[in-house]
RODO-2510 file (C-alpha; in nm, 4 decimals, decimal comma):
residues 480
     n   res          X          Y          Z
     1     x    -1,5448     1,1651     3,1179
     2     x    -1,4955     1,3942     2,8358
     3     x    -1,6449     1,2225     2,5145
     4     x    -1,3558     1,3257     2,3245
     5     x    -1,1093     1,1198     2,5225
     6     x    -1,2873     0,8233     2,5099
     7     x    -1,1313     0,5502     2,2864
     8     x    -1,3310     0,4436     1,9601
     9     x    -1,2132     0,0731     1,9715
    10     x    -1,3454     0,0181     2,2553
    11     x    -1,6908     0,0264     2,1657
    12     x    -1,6196    -0,1904     1,8302
    13     x    -1,6284    -0,5605     1,9141
    14     x    -1,4072    -0,8196     1,6984
    15     x    -1,6187    -1,0167     1,4584
    16     x    -1,7186    -1,3687     1,6007
    17     x    -1,4903    -1,6293     1,4870
    18     x    -1,6049    -1,8754     1,2652
    19     x    -1,7034    -2,1393     1,5568
    20     x    -1,9341    -1,9016     1,7264
    21     x    -2,1117    -1,8333     1,3940
    22     x    -2,4295    -2,0333     1,2426
    23     x    -2,4401    -2,1979     0,9350
    24     x    -2,6395    -1,9178     0,7869
    25     x    -2,3805    -1,6871     0,9254
    26     x    -2,0976    -1,8803     0,7849
    27     x    -2,2817    -1,9208     0,4159
    28     x    -2,3420    -1,5551     0,4331
    29     x    -1,9553    -1,4597     0,5227
    30     x    -1,7624    -1,7096     0,2780
    31     x    -1,6610    -1,5671    -0,0220
    32     x    -1,7858    -1,8811    -0,2066
    33     x    -2,0836    -1,9769    -0,0163
    34     x    -2,3720    -2,0804    -0,2036
    35     x    -2,5886    -1,8666    -0,0057
    36     x    -2,3697    -1,5745    -0,0922
    37     x    -2,3936    -1,6803    -0,4334
    38     x    -2,7489    -1,6754    -0,4465
    39     x    -2,7599    -1,3089    -0,2948
    40     x    -2,5084    -1,1552    -0,5319
    41     x    -2,7678    -1,1249    -0,8078
    42     x    -3,0275    -0,9734    -0,6093
    43     x    -2,8164    -0,7237    -0,4236
    44     x    -2,5862    -0,6589    -0,7120
    45     x    -2,4990    -0,2762    -0,7023
    46     x    -2,6007    -0,2315    -0,3315
    47     x    -2,2767    -0,3275    -0,1578
    48     x    -2,0854     0,0153    -0,1227
    49     x    -2,2177     0,1850    -0,4259
    50     x    -2,3419     0,5382    -0,3965
    51     x    -2,6786     0,5373    -0,5251
    52     x    -2,7244     0,9280    -0,4859
    53     x    -2,4225     0,9545    -0,6710
    54     x    -2,4877     1,2005    -0,9592
    55     x    -2,5158     1,0117    -1,3042
    56     x    -2,4690     1,1377    -1,6423
    57     x    -2,8264     1,1203    -1,8305
    58     x    -2,8288     0,8539    -2,1086
    59     x    -2,9035     1,0991    -2,3866
    60     x    -3,0162     1,4979    -2,4139
    61     x    -3,2299     1,5831    -2,1140
    62     x    -3,4585     1,8787    -2,1576
    63     x    -3,5781     1,8769    -1,7772
    64     x    -3,3317     1,8288    -1,4611
    65     x    -3,6030     1,7929    -1,2049
    66     x    -3,9628     1,7266    -1,1442
    67     x    -4,2147     1,9458    -0,9293
    68     x    -4,5763     1,7002    -0,8922
    69     x    -4,8702     1,8613    -0,8386
    70     x    -5,1112     1,5937    -0,7288
    71     x    -5,4535     1,6459    -0,7043
    72     x    -5,6094     1,3897    -0,4717
    73     x    -5,9414     1,2477    -0,5336
    74     x    -5,9793     1,3185    -0,9248
    75     x    -6,0534     1,6708    -1,0547
    76     x    -6,2853     1,6751    -1,3329
    77     x    -6,1225     1,7113    -1,6545
    78     x    -6,4663     1,8342    -1,8935
    79     x    -6,4818     2,0999    -1,6331
    80     x    -6,1109     2,2415    -1,6435
    81     x    -5,9132     2,1550    -1,9771
    82     x    -6,1553     1,9190    -2,1829
    83     x    -6,4535     2,1036    -2,3000
    84     x    -6,7739     1,9338    -2,4299
    85     x    -7,0123     2,0842    -2,6341
    86     x    -7,1879     1,7543    -2,6975
    87     x    -7,2576     1,7654    -2,2955
    88     x    -7,4270     2,1469    -2,3245
    89     x    -7,6416     2,0092    -2,6250
    90     x    -7,7441     1,6636    -2,4352
    91     x    -7,7601     1,7466    -2,0563
    92     x    -7,9669     1,5027    -1,8819
    93     x    -7,9984     1,2365    -2,1732
    94     x    -7,9098     0,9044    -2,1222
    95     x    -7,5437     0,7941    -2,2396
    96     x    -7,5742     0,6571    -2,5673
    97     x    -7,2797     0,4095    -2,5131
    98     x    -7,2543     0,1033    -2,2795
    99     x    -7,1225     0,2555    -1,9481
   100     x    -6,7618     0,0977    -1,8608
   101     x    -6,6889    -0,0477    -1,5046
   102     x    -6,7751     0,2389    -1,2572
   103     x    -6,7103     0,2756    -0,9121
   104     x    -7,0580     0,3523    -0,8129
   105     x    -7,3948     0,2408    -0,9078
   106     x    -7,5971     0,5872    -0,8607
   107     x    -7,5033     0,6977    -1,1784
   108     x    -7,7764     0,9322    -1,4122
   109     x    -7,7926     1,1006    -1,7111
   110     x    -7,5362     1,3267    -1,9191
   111     x    -7,4161     1,6172    -1,7303
   112     x    -7,2820     1,9353    -1,8869
   113     x    -7,0303     2,1467    -1,7321
   114     x    -7,1391     2,4172    -1,4816
   115     x    -6,8171     2,6249    -1,5826
   116     x    -6,7495     2,8148    -1,8946
   117     x    -6,4770     2,7543    -2,1163
   118     x    -6,3098     3,0288    -2,3039
   119     x    -5,9814     3,0310    -2,5270
   120     x    -5,6829     3,1400    -2,3312
   121     x    -5,3420     3,3289    -2,4291
   122     x    -5,2116     3,3679    -2,7592
   123     x    -5,2331     2,9958    -2,8320
   124     x    -5,6049     2,9708    -2,7636
   125     x    -5,5743     2,7025    -2,5312
   126     x    -5,9144     2,5911    -2,3606
   127     x    -5,9623     2,6465    -1,9897
   128     x    -6,2569     2,6945    -1,7795
   129     x    -6,3499     2,9741    -1,5589
   130     x    -6,2813     2,7101    -1,2806
   131     x    -5,9046     2,8201    -1,2654
   132     x    -5,9014     3,1896    -1,3822
   133     x    -5,5142     3,2237    -1,2601
   134     x    -5,4081     2,9057    -1,4118
   135     x    -5,5695     3,0581    -1,7390
   136     x    -5,3196     3,3325    -1,7093
   137     x    -5,0553     3,0901    -1,7949
   138     x    -5,2074     2,9249    -2,0705
   139     x    -4,9185     2,9879    -2,3095
   140     x    -4,6856     2,7984    -2,0828
   141     x    -4,9085     2,4759    -2,0382
   142     x    -4,8991     2,1193    -2,2216
   143     x    -5,2364     1,9600    -2,1699
   144     x    -5,2879     1,6108    -2,2226
   145     x    -5,6300     1,4992    -2,2576
   146     x    -5,6053     1,1487    -2,3102
   147     x    -5,4620     0,9721    -2,0018
   148     x    -5,5790     0,6224    -1,9460
   149     x    -5,5300     0,4094    -1,6381
   150     x    -5,6983     0,1073    -1,4817
   151     x    -5,7622     0,1844    -1,1387
   152     x    -6,1291     0,2706    -1,0968
   153     x    -6,0881     0,3283    -0,6971
   154     x    -5,8622     0,5719    -0,5568
   155     x    -5,6140     0,3009    -0,3862
   156     x    -5,5254     0,1520    -0,6953
   157     x    -5,5440     0,4670    -0,9172
   158     x    -5,2910     0,6324    -0,7019
   159     x    -5,0490     0,3164    -0,6757
   160     x    -5,0471     0,2996    -1,0688
   161     x    -4,9762     0,6786    -1,0781
   162     x    -4,6988     0,6674    -0,8727
   163     x    -4,5517     0,3327    -0,9197
   164     x    -4,6854     0,1877    -1,2320
   165     x    -4,8699    -0,0896    -1,0794
   166     x    -5,1053    -0,1797    -0,8224
   167     x    -5,1039    -0,5475    -0,8315
   168     x    -4,7708    -0,5744    -0,6550
   169     x    -4,5196    -0,3406    -0,4399
   170     x    -4,2872    -0,1799    -0,6778
   171     x    -4,0545     0,1273    -0,6626
   172     x    -4,2094     0,4726    -0,6826
   173     x    -4,2042     0,6917    -0,9544
   174     x    -3,9757     0,9768    -0,7829
   175     x    -3,7327     0,6833    -0,6637
   176     x    -3,6854     0,5438    -1,0340
   177     x    -3,5707     0,8997    -1,1248
   178     x    -3,3457     0,9577    -0,8517
   179     x    -3,1801     0,5983    -0,8978
   180     x    -3,1618     0,6861    -1,2796
   181     x    -3,0135     1,0117    -1,2356
   182     x    -2,8584     1,0630    -0,8880
   183     x    -2,8968     1,4097    -0,6534
   184     x    -2,6882     1,7037    -0,7610
   185     x    -2,7316     1,8027    -0,3715
   186     x    -2,5997     1,5892    -0,1184
   187     x    -2,6965     1,8134     0,1692
   188     x    -3,0524     1,7429     0,1015
   189     x    -3,2980     1,4674     0,0031
   190     x    -3,2937     1,3818    -0,3596
   191     x    -3,6653     1,3028    -0,3456
   192     x    -3,9111     1,4927    -0,1117
   193     x    -4,2978     1,4516    -0,0658
   194     x    -4,4737     1,7499     0,0688
   195     x    -4,7866     1,6928     0,2865
   196     x    -4,8154     1,3613     0,1343
   197     x    -5,1707     1,1328     0,1713
   198     x    -5,1229     0,8322     0,4431
   199     x    -5,4246     0,6909     0,2957
   200     x    -5,5011     0,4846    -0,0753
   201     x    -5,1411     0,3509    -0,0765
   202     x    -4,9885     0,5833     0,1748
   203     x    -4,6143     0,5294     0,2045
   204     x    -4,5815     0,2910    -0,0908
   205     x    -4,6514     0,5771    -0,2809
   206     x    -4,3274     0,7262    -0,2380
   207     x    -4,1324     0,4399    -0,1093
   208     x    -3,8099     0,2956    -0,2893
   209     x    -3,9479    -0,0620    -0,3095
   210     x    -3,6527    -0,3175    -0,3908
   211     x    -3,4573    -0,0258    -0,5520
   212     x    -3,1477     0,1019    -0,2387
   213     x    -3,3649     0,2678     0,0152
   214     x    -3,1617     0,5842    -0,0153
   215     x    -3,3580     0,6458    -0,3201
   216     x    -3,6972     0,6787    -0,1313
   217     x    -3,9162     0,9800    -0,0767
   218     x    -3,8622     1,1803     0,2072
   219     x    -4,1658     1,3136     0,3638
   220     x    -4,2182     1,6613     0,5045
   221     x    -4,4971     1,6297     0,7404
   222     x    -4,8730     1,4204     0,6146
   223     x    -5,2008     1,5615     0,4903
   224     x    -5,3513     1,5738     0,8489
   225     x    -5,0646     1,8374     0,9509
   226     x    -5,1095     2,2008     0,9571
   227     x    -4,8425     2,4165     0,8189
   228     x    -4,7434     2,5416     1,1178
   229     x    -4,6889     2,2163     1,3091
   230     x    -4,4326     2,1110     1,0156
   231     x    -4,2555     2,4209     0,9989
   232     x    -4,1167     2,3153     1,3755
   233     x    -3,9695     2,0206     1,2332
   234     x    -4,0263     1,9656     0,8579
   235     x    -3,8003     1,6141     0,8876
   236     x    -3,8113     1,4286     1,2339
   237     x    -3,4684     1,4777     1,4269
   238     x    -3,3774     1,7480     1,2113
   239     x    -3,2899     1,9559     1,4861
   240     x    -3,0122     1,9463     1,7033
   241     x    -3,1392     1,7806     2,0379
   242     x    -2,8534     1,9796     2,2908
   243     x    -2,5420     1,8484     2,1550
   244     x    -2,2938     2,1061     1,9714
   245     x    -2,1845     2,0313     1,6231
   246     x    -1,8445     1,8743     1,7231
   247     x    -2,0184     1,6311     1,9495
   248     x    -2,2693     1,5269     1,7347
   249     x    -1,9706     1,4493     1,4546
   250     x    -1,7914     1,2570     1,7120
   251     x    -2,0792     1,0549     1,7861
   252     x    -2,1759     0,9530     1,4272
   253     x    -1,8271     0,8748     1,3866
   254     x    -1,8423     0,6391     1,6445
   255     x    -2,1704     0,5108     1,5236
   256     x    -2,0310     0,4722     1,1373
   257     x    -1,6876     0,3076     1,2481
   258     x    -1,9451     0,0466     1,3999
   259     x    -2,1281     0,0246     1,1175
   260     x    -1,8096    -0,0122     0,8722
   261     x    -1,6731    -0,2943     1,1007
   262     x    -1,9970    -0,5021     1,0639
   263     x    -2,0155    -0,4108     0,6949
   264     x    -1,6675    -0,5850     0,6294
   265     x    -1,8317    -0,8950     0,7548
   266     x    -2,1797    -0,8851     0,6070
   267     x    -2,0825    -0,7196     0,2654
   268     x    -2,4283    -0,7452     0,1024
   269     x    -2,6604    -0,6009     0,3524
   270     x    -2,7858    -0,3059     0,1681
   271     x    -3,0215    -0,1971     0,4468
   272     x    -2,6907    -0,1629     0,6376
   273     x    -2,5378     0,0769     0,3458
   274     x    -2,8274     0,2678     0,3395
   275     x    -2,8626     0,3313     0,7270
   276     x    -2,4775     0,4568     0,6890
   277     x    -2,5710     0,6915     0,4168
   278     x    -2,9050     0,8111     0,6003
   279     x    -2,6740     0,9179     0,9166
   280     x    -2,4141     1,1135     0,6945
   281     x    -2,7182     1,2572     0,5176
   282     x    -2,8703     1,3941     0,8160
   283     x    -2,5745     1,5117     0,9590
   284     x    -2,5212     1,7212     0,6395
   285     x    -2,8876     1,8663     0,6200
   286     x    -2,8934     2,0232     0,9462
   287     x    -2,6535     2,3037     0,7836
   288     x    -2,8795     2,3477     0,5017
   289     x    -3,2201     2,2064     0,5646
   290     x    -3,3189     2,4598     0,8007
   291     x    -3,2527     2,7230     0,5588
   292     x    -3,4518     2,6059     0,2710
   293     x    -3,7719     2,4994     0,4857
   294     x    -3,7742     2,8689     0,6151
   295     x    -3,9410     3,0730     0,3701
   296     x    -4,0014     3,3877     0,5836
   297     x    -3,6886     3,5426     0,4307
   298     x    -3,9047     3,5869     0,0944
   299     x    -4,0065     3,9198    -0,0064
   300     x    -4,3832     4,0002     0,0737
   301     x    -4,4442     4,0207    -0,3397
   302     x    -4,3289     3,6623    -0,3440
   303     x    -4,5436     3,5405    -0,0640
   304     x    -4,8532     3,7505    -0,2187
   305     x    -4,8043     3,5630    -0,5298
   306     x    -4,8244     3,2352    -0,3966
   307     x    -5,1110     3,3287    -0,1642
   308     x    -4,9561     3,3042     0,2076
   309     x    -5,1477     3,6257     0,2702
   310     x    -5,4665     3,4346     0,2455
   311     x    -5,5817     3,1579     0,4776
   312     x    -5,7444     2,9872     0,1855
   313     x    -5,4592     2,9608    -0,0188
   314     x    -5,1794     2,9536     0,2483
   315     x    -5,1573     2,5917     0,2788
   316     x    -5,0947     2,5069    -0,1025
   317     x    -4,9198     2,8339    -0,1519
   318     x    -4,6769     2,7079     0,1286
   319     x    -4,6179     2,4051    -0,0821
   320     x    -4,5280     2,5509    -0,3974
   321     x    -4,3343     2,8018    -0,2430
   322     x    -4,1428     2,5430    -0,0724
   323     x    -4,1191     2,3438    -0,3912
   324     x    -3,9678     2,6136    -0,5681
   325     x    -3,6934     2,6662    -0,3197
   326     x    -3,5809     2,3115    -0,3241
   327     x    -3,5857     2,3181    -0,7447
   328     x    -3,3227     2,5958    -0,6707
   329     x    -3,1210     2,3648    -0,4229
   330     x    -3,1444     2,0900    -0,7361
   331     x    -3,3700     1,8341    -0,5372
   332     x    -3,4638     1,5965    -0,8339
   333     x    -3,8105     1,4784    -0,7452
   334     x    -4,0444     1,7210    -0,5880
   335     x    -4,4136     1,6326    -0,4834
   336     x    -4,6851     1,8986    -0,3418
   337     x    -5,0202     1,7188    -0,2597
   338     x    -5,3687     1,8576    -0,2325
   339     x    -5,5297     1,5948    -0,0201
   340     x    -5,8047     1,4324    -0,0228
   341     x    -6,0336     1,6931    -0,1559
   342     x    -6,1277     1,6207    -0,5366
   343     x    -6,3461     1,3345    -0,4933
   344     x    -6,7218     1,5008    -0,5569
   345     x    -6,9656     1,1984    -0,6000
   346     x    -7,2086     1,4950    -0,5390
   347     x    -7,2129     1,8690    -0,4894
   348     x    -6,9328     1,8971    -0,7952
   349     x    -6,9986     2,2781    -0,8439
   350     x    -6,9641     2,3929    -0,4828
   351     x    -6,6424     2,1628    -0,3951
   352     x    -6,4370     2,1932    -0,7097
   353     x    -6,4857     2,5727    -0,6558
   354     x    -6,3733     2,5462    -0,3135
   355     x    -6,0826     2,3342    -0,3810
   356     x    -5,9900     2,4832    -0,6958
   357     x    -5,9958     2,8574    -0,4440
   358     x    -5,7500     2,6573    -0,2653
   359     x    -5,4980     2,5817    -0,5473
   360     x    -5,5486     2,7882    -0,8404
   361     x    -5,3427     3,0912    -0,7188
   362     x    -5,0359     2,9323    -0,5730
   363     x    -5,0160     2,7035    -0,8996
   364     x    -5,0147     2,9862    -1,1033
   365     x    -4,7463     3,1958    -0,8650
   366     x    -4,5153     2,8665    -0,8842
   367     x    -4,5520     2,8750    -1,2871
   368     x    -4,4890     3,2369    -1,2853
   369     x    -4,2105     3,2156    -1,0301
   370     x    -4,0408     2,9620    -1,2207
   371     x    -4,0449     3,1132    -1,5263
   372     x    -3,9211     3,4790    -1,3785
   373     x    -3,6156     3,2801    -1,2486
   374     x    -3,5189     3,1092    -1,5501
   375     x    -3,5814     2,7457    -1,3597
   376     x    -3,8636     2,6362    -1,5698
   377     x    -3,6912     2,5763    -1,8834
   378     x    -3,5234     2,2953    -1,7038
   379     x    -3,8089     2,1958    -1,4676
   380     x    -4,1162     1,9864    -1,5550
   381     x    -4,3935     2,0831    -1,3364
   382     x    -4,7083     1,8298    -1,3624
   383     x    -5,0513     1,8775    -1,2620
   384     x    -5,2974     1,5759    -1,2292
   385     x    -5,5120     1,3581    -0,9842
   386     x    -5,5123     0,9811    -0,9998
   387     x    -5,7948     0,9755    -1,2775
   388     x    -6,0871     1,2204    -1,4271
   389     x    -6,4730     1,2079    -1,3424
   390     x    -6,7272     1,0589    -1,5553
   391     x    -6,9711     1,2689    -1,8169
   392     x    -7,2585     1,1182    -1,6427
   393     x    -7,4212     1,2522    -1,3073
   394     x    -7,3892     1,0826    -0,9940
   395     x    -7,6378     1,1514    -0,7216
   396     x    -7,7756     1,4125    -0,9228
   397     x    -7,5210     1,6851    -0,9022
   398     x    -7,1685     1,5093    -0,8813
   399     x    -6,9864     1,2730    -1,0925
   400     x    -6,8088     0,9333    -1,0549
   401     x    -6,4527     0,8126    -1,1093
   402     x    -6,3024     0,7702    -1,4536
   403     x    -5,9549     0,6161    -1,5474
   404     x    -6,0979     0,6060    -1,9040
   405     x    -6,0184     0,9298    -2,0519
   406     x    -5,8725     1,2311    -1,8286
   407     x    -5,6728     1,5293    -1,8408
   408     x    -5,3390     1,6411    -1,6883
   409     x    -5,1027     1,9061    -1,7702
   410     x    -4,7187     1,9323    -1,7601
   411     x    -4,5579     2,3004    -1,8030
   412     x    -4,1900     2,3505    -1,8875
   413     x    -3,8998     2,0890    -1,9235
   414     x    -3,8979     2,0839    -2,2797
   415     x    -4,2769     2,0386    -2,3175
   416     x    -4,4471     2,1968    -2,5910
   417     x    -4,6146     2,5413    -2,4634
   418     x    -4,9577     2,6409    -2,5236
   419     x    -5,0557     2,2966    -2,6635
   420     x    -5,3326     2,0373    -2,6040
   421     x    -5,2504     1,6857    -2,7131
   422     x    -5,4791     1,4031    -2,7565
   423     x    -5,8554     1,4234    -2,7001
   424     x    -6,1497     1,2033    -2,5487
   425     x    -6,4438     1,0737    -2,7348
   426     x    -6,7547     1,3446    -2,7956
   427     x    -6,8861     1,2247    -2,4178
   428     x    -6,5305     1,2762    -2,2342
   429     x    -6,5689     0,9198    -2,1296
   430     x    -6,2800     0,7516    -2,3251
   431     x    -5,9456     0,8580    -2,5052
   432     x    -6,0239     0,8723    -2,8504
   433     x    -5,6541     1,0138    -2,9969
   434     x    -5,3009     0,9939    -2,8800
   435     x    -5,4044     0,7472    -2,5850
   436     x    -5,1282     0,8099    -2,3031
   437     x    -5,1509     0,5402    -2,0730
   438     x    -4,9786     0,5639    -1,7275
   439     x    -4,6766     0,3469    -1,8729
   440     x    -4,6378     0,5723    -2,1619
   441     x    -4,6740     0,8963    -1,9352
   442     x    -4,3723     0,7443    -1,6879
   443     x    -4,1829     0,6568    -2,0331
   444     x    -4,2232     0,9876    -2,1487
   445     x    -4,1495     1,1882    -1,8647
   446     x    -3,8247     0,9888    -1,8142
   447     x    -3,7320     1,0702    -2,1746
   448     x    -3,7565     1,4256    -2,1007
   449     x    -3,5007     1,3554    -1,8161
   450     x    -3,2907     1,1862    -2,0537
   451     x    -3,3688     0,8044    -1,9856
   452     x    -3,4626     0,5539    -2,1810
   453     x    -3,7440     0,3706    -1,9990
   454     x    -3,6074     0,0387    -2,1474
   455     x    -3,2769     0,0694    -2,0313
   456     x    -3,3787     0,2330    -1,6806
   457     x    -3,3623    -0,1390    -1,4808
   458     x    -3,2811    -0,2828    -1,1566
   459     x    -3,2123    -0,6757    -1,1066
   460     x    -3,4197    -0,7924    -0,8624
   461     x    -3,5836    -1,1415    -0,7780
   462     x    -3,4154    -1,3094    -1,0997
   463     x    -3,5319    -1,0702    -1,3363
   464     x    -3,4774    -0,7188    -1,4725
   465     x    -3,7487    -0,4482    -1,3570
   466     x    -3,8726    -0,1396    -1,4640
   467     x    -4,1060     0,1526    -1,3742
   468     x    -4,2866     0,0845    -1,7002
   469     x    -4,3081    -0,2717    -1,6484
   470     x    -4,3370    -0,4637    -2,0030
   471     x    -4,5311    -0,1694    -2,1665
   472     x    -4,4747     0,2114    -2,2009
   473     x    -4,4412     0,4139    -2,5471
   474     x    -4,2636     0,7523    -2,5262
   475     x    -4,5076     1,0528    -2,6886
   476     x    -4,2732     1,2856    -2,8569
   477     x    -4,5897     1,4775    -2,9447
   478     x    -4,5561     1,6718    -2,6573
   479     x    -4,1742     1,7475    -2,7105
   480     x    -4,1120     2,1121    -2,7565
***
């Protein structure tokens, strides 16, 4: 039978009568039922509300979107952006303070950096020769040297970095941003994470938690996949499976009609609303997403800028180039992950050199490309690991985890360029000046995007929740 001649109403069952319904179903369907009253406070705003609709910022925004470059494993701050002359002068000597809680018990004496620092650009921002290409972008960087978290192990540190807590399951950072601002492009997901790690919290790091499911991150492959595998089908089921577009539209209309009919009865089913929206998004994506993920049309000069011509840099270069293309399409939150390589408990010099060689050129290429296209001014680029590494040695030539004082950098998005903010103690162990806890970091990024972290809330389980929980202070000292 020609599917176009099939009557849609034949496939839609009538809602069951009250005599056919269970006691629980009656309570859910009854407008004044106590069950529904209890659910309304939990699911407020979920029924029929489009969580992805563009929203006006609470105040003037400096940044419209975020590109988060995540260095999974924890790069060493004192070997990249936080020089410590004290370590040079006291290499091998005992740590003169009580050592805080550590991940390993194999730690030794103080260990100087095996890399040299240079004051770079007109700003004179000190950066080590571990990152020679990023050095060229020094005048665009805002380095925060005083980051603080509580997670000593990777799992806790990642979850706190991306959800604000490691003791409960909470919505991810990107989901809160998307929930607060909505999406400017309805043909692409508003939150995309490229090659995310499946370990150390896995999908919890980009999940929507109790927020509407439509603001969850969309994963493009995962850390264990090669780029050529991902390019075949960046998002599962994105490619048409033999049906024409007209047939797909008809099929979708049938499914959505059934869903909407069902939703009339179960008016508080936010999961169903998410499913309805996801079907529509999937259909719209077929026309635009394939073009965005295809980087083959980029000029040879652009591909070389990102390092796609070198097997060593091609993987992360593809991630960064894709991030720029997604930013051009107004995707709100984009994450690239270099995973899981920066955890050097031993052989720090060789392994950090290998890691940096894979990301240094692509990151510099991304910053230069965004700037040349006029995108850097309203795109906030963040480079960070889940923590830093200790100033004392481990296994003789490595460093342990250090969440007590570490560095990240931001660029663009209204941050102060060519600037170092905060400091650690003379050893590089603890944040000493302008201490920026992860809650403060989240509050500050939200402020750059025009949102008050105290007012960006969602009512769940009887109380209002926010990304920064009951803490968080905006550090306006990094604002341009």
